[in-house]
DRENDO-1510 file (C-alpha; in Angstrom, 1 decimal, always signed):
<recs>
REC; n; res; u; v; w
REC; 1; UNK; +26.9; +25.0; -18.8 .
REC; 2; UNK; +23.7; +23.3; -17.8 .
REC; 3; UNK; +23.4; +25.3; -14.5 .
REC; 4; UNK; +23.8; +28.8; -16.3 .
REC; 5; UNK; +21.0; +31.3; -16.5 .
REC; 6; UNK; +21.1; +31.3; -20.1 .
REC; 7; UNK; +20.5; +27.4; -20.3 .
REC; 8; UNK; +17.6; +27.7; -17.8 .
REC; 9; UNK; +15.9; +30.5; -19.7 .
REC; 10; UNK; +16.0; +28.4; -23.1 .
REC; 11; UNK; +12.9; +26.8; -23.9 .
REC; 12; UNK; +12.6; +23.0; -24.8 .
REC; 13; UNK; +12.8; +23.5; -28.5 .
REC; 14; UNK; +15.8; +25.6; -28.2 .
REC; 15; UNK; +17.6; +23.0; -25.9 .
REC; 16; UNK; +16.7; +20.2; -28.4 .
REC; 17; UNK; +18.0; +22.1; -31.3 .
REC; 18; UNK; +21.3; +22.7; -29.3 .
REC; 19; UNK; +21.5; +18.7; -28.6 .
REC; 20; UNK; +21.1; +18.2; -32.3 .
REC; 21; UNK; +23.9; +20.6; -33.2 .
REC; 22; UNK; +26.1; +19.3; -30.5 .
REC; 23; UNK; +25.6; +15.7; -31.8 .
REC; 24; UNK; +27.2; +16.6; -35.0 .
REC; 25; UNK; +30.4; +17.6; -33.3 .
REC; 26; UNK; +33.2; +15.0; -33.4 .
REC; 27; UNK; +36.0; +16.8; -31.8 .
REC; 28; UNK; +37.4; +18.2; -35.0 .
REC; 29; UNK; +34.7; +19.9; -36.8 .
REC; 30; UNK; +33.6; +22.7; -34.7 .
REC; 31; UNK; +32.6; +25.7; -37.2 .
REC; 32; UNK; +31.6; +23.2; -39.7 .
REC; 33; UNK; +28.6; +22.0; -37.9 .
REC; 34; UNK; +26.0; +22.2; -40.8 .
REC; 35; UNK; +22.4; +22.1; -39.9 .
REC; 36; UNK; +19.5; +23.9; -41.7 .
REC; 37; UNK; +16.4; +25.3; -39.7 .
REC; 38; UNK; +14.3; +22.7; -41.7 .
REC; 39; UNK; +16.7; +19.7; -40.9 .
REC; 40; UNK; +16.6; +20.7; -37.1 .
REC; 41; UNK; +12.8; +21.0; -37.3 .
REC; 42; UNK; +12.6; +17.5; -38.6 .
REC; 43; UNK; +15.1; +16.0; -36.3 .
REC; 44; UNK; +13.4; +17.8; -33.1 .
REC; 45; UNK; +9.8; +17.0; -34.4 .
REC; 46; UNK; +8.9; +20.9; -34.1 .
REC; 47; UNK; +7.8; +23.4; -36.8 .
REC; 48; UNK; +10.2; +25.3; -38.9 .
REC; 49; UNK; +9.4; +28.5; -37.4 .
REC; 50; UNK; +9.8; +27.3; -34.1 .
REC; 51; UNK; +13.3; +26.0; -35.1 .
REC; 52; UNK; +14.2; +29.3; -36.5 .
REC; 53; UNK; +13.3; +31.0; -33.3 .
REC; 54; UNK; +15.3; +28.3; -31.5 .
REC; 55; UNK; +18.5; +29.1; -33.6 .
REC; 56; UNK; +18.0; +32.9; -32.7 .
REC; 57; UNK; +17.6; +32.2; -29.1 .
REC; 58; UNK; +20.9; +29.9; -29.0 .
REC; 59; UNK; +22.7; +32.8; -30.7 .
REC; 60; UNK; +21.3; +35.4; -28.5 .
REC; 61; UNK; +22.1; +33.5; -25.4 .
REC; 62; UNK; +25.7; +32.7; -26.6 .
REC; 63; UNK; +25.5; +29.0; -27.1 .
REC; 64; UNK; +25.9; +29.1; -30.8 .
REC; 65; UNK; +27.7; +31.3; -33.4 .
REC; 66; UNK; +26.9; +31.1; -37.1 .
REC; 67; UNK; +30.1; +30.6; -39.2 .
REC; 68; UNK; +28.6; +30.7; -42.5 .
REC; 69; UNK; +24.9; +31.6; -43.0 .
REC; 70; UNK; +22.7; +29.2; -45.1 .
REC; 71; UNK; +20.4; +30.0; -48.0 .
REC; 72; UNK; +19.0; +29.1; -51.4 .
REC; 73; UNK; +21.2; +31.5; -53.5 .
REC; 74; UNK; +21.8; +30.0; -56.9 .
REC; 75; UNK; +19.5; +27.4; -56.7 .
REC; 76; UNK; +22.0; +25.6; -54.4 .
REC; 77; UNK; +20.7; +24.7; -51.0 .
REC; 78; UNK; +23.4; +25.5; -48.4 .
REC; 79; UNK; +22.8; +24.8; -44.6 .
REC; 80; UNK; +24.2; +27.3; -42.0 .
REC; 81; UNK; +27.5; +26.0; -40.3 .
REC; 82; UNK; +27.5; +26.6; -36.7 .
REC; 83; UNK; +30.2; +27.0; -33.9 .
REC; 84; UNK; +29.8; +25.6; -30.3 .
REC; 85; UNK; +30.9; +28.4; -28.2 .
REC; 86; UNK; +32.1; +26.1; -25.5 .
REC; 87; UNK; +34.7; +24.5; -27.7 .
REC; 88; UNK; +37.5; +25.9; -29.8 .
REC; 89; UNK; +36.6; +26.7; -33.4 .
REC; 90; UNK; +38.3; +24.3; -35.6 .
REC; 91; UNK; +37.8; +26.4; -38.8 .
REC; 92; UNK; +39.3; +29.5; -37.5 .
REC; 93; UNK; +41.0; +28.7; -34.4 .
REC; 94; UNK; +39.0; +31.0; -32.3 .
REC; 95; UNK; +39.1; +30.1; -28.5 .
REC; 96; UNK; +36.0; +29.3; -26.8 .
REC; 97; UNK; +33.9; +32.3; -25.8 .
REC; 98; UNK; +31.4; +30.5; -23.5 .
REC; 99; UNK; +29.4; +33.8; -24.0 .
REC; 100; UNK; +26.4; +32.0; -22.3 .
REC; 101; UNK; +28.2; +32.4; -18.9 .
REC; 102; UNK; +28.1; +36.2; -19.4 .
REC; 103; UNK; +24.5; +36.3; -20.6 .
REC; 104; UNK; +21.9; +37.8; -18.4 .
REC; 105; UNK; +18.0; +38.2; -18.9 .
REC; 106; UNK; +16.7; +41.8; -19.8 .
REC; 107; UNK; +14.9; +43.5; -17.2 .
REC; 108; UNK; +11.3; +44.4; -18.2 .
REC; 109; UNK; +10.8; +47.8; -19.5 .
REC; 110; UNK; +7.8; +49.9; -18.5 .
REC; 111; UNK; +6.1; +49.2; -22.0 .
REC; 112; UNK; +6.6; +45.5; -21.4 .
REC; 113; UNK; +5.4; +45.3; -17.8 .
REC; 114; UNK; +2.1; +43.6; -17.2 .
REC; 115; UNK; -0.8; +45.5; -15.8 .
REC; 116; UNK; -2.2; +44.3; -12.6 .
REC; 117; UNK; -5.2; +42.0; -12.8 .
REC; 118; UNK; -8.5; +43.7; -12.7 .
REC; 119; UNK; -11.5; +41.9; -11.4 .
REC; 120; UNK; -14.5; +42.9; -13.4 .
REC; 121; UNK; -17.9; +42.1; -11.7 .
REC; 122; UNK; -20.5; +40.4; -14.0 .
REC; 123; UNK; -24.1; +41.3; -13.0 .
REC; 124; UNK; -26.1; +38.2; -11.8 .
REC; 125; UNK; -29.1; +37.2; -13.2 .
REC; 126; UNK; -31.8; +36.5; -10.6 .
REC; 127; UNK; -34.7; +34.0; -11.0 .
REC; 128; UNK; -37.3; +36.6; -11.5 .
REC; 129; UNK; -35.3; +38.0; -14.3 .
REC; 130; UNK; -35.3; +34.7; -15.9 .
REC; 131; UNK; -38.8; +34.0; -15.7 .
REC; 132; UNK; -39.6; +37.6; -17.1 .
REC; 133; UNK; -37.3; +36.7; -20.3 .
REC; 134; UNK; -38.8; +33.4; -20.9 .
</recs>
């Protein structure tokens, strides 16, 4: 798993969030791993927006599946429940998908390609120009 392209593409925040979710797994609770964005941010000492992007990256690359989305409905806080795709889901019985092994980076599109660097010349100020300006 650690040598997969997907893992190498993750940023350090996403790797830390994955480890926090994996720490909750005890061998019998995959699919019931409750961790909110705010709790993940606090545990990893990152901003909550960064933690949210980390969860998105982990879902996109195939490391995590969201079994039950969290929310603040009816004034009851409810953390999202996650499933590690490397293990069998204990809630649904779904076999490990290991989707991260099939993940490949997106090739850049024409609109996202960086333009070549341009060198802009800056006119130099000679000593005569400095004396005239003073």
